[in-house]
C-alpha positions, 0 to 999 in steps of 0.5 A: 260661191260655186265654181263652175268649169267648161272645157271645150277643144278648138281643132284647126282644120285649115292646113291646105299642105303648106300651114300658115306659109302665107296669109292666103295659103291656109283656110280658117276653118276649125271645129269646136267640141266638148265631151260627148257632143256634136262638133261645131264647124267653125271658121272666121267672118268671111270678110277675113277669108272665112267660109260663110257656111261655117259659124265664125266667133262672132256669130257664136258670141252673139248666140251665147248671149242670146241663149243665155237670155232665153234659158233664163228667162224660161226659168223665170217665167216657169218660176212666176206661173208665166207660160210661154208657148213659144220663144224665137230671138234674132239678136244683133251684135255690132263689132268696131274693127280698128284701123290695125284690124283689131276690134271689139263689140259695142253692143248686142241687141236681143229681140225675143219674140214671145208668145204667152199662153196667158195675156193677162201676164204680159206685164209680168212677162215683160218684166221678167226680161230685165230680171233674165238679163241681170241673171245671164251669165254671159251678159255679166261677163260682157264689157259692151252693152247687152240690151233687149227689145222683147215683143210679147204675143 
């Protein structure tokens, strides 16, 4: 077994001068960075006083699942001789918030839209979504349902 380590840095940028003096005295803005990469602007969801122009942790979780699935799927297609010419996914994550403000994701549905070069490989292309799901590092780390509803064209 190999162990891989990933290091990121989060820097809060929302101090408006008085820090966290009160719930309304600070912004939820932050940046995510990793060595030699462009920073990602983050905030909380606008429901929780966040900046709607920035990515929130919930969106980033859904995007992580979506991109991990896509990368495994493309890899498996390449190995199987299935030529994909386009791939997009509009994924949807569902999170339930409790009365005390805590919450958790209950499911994420991936909805990849795939265009094949050779439609005779449609069945194989569809089956590779299940294989990609089994291989996805992020999906294997979740304690909620991750489903996929592919459209193969």
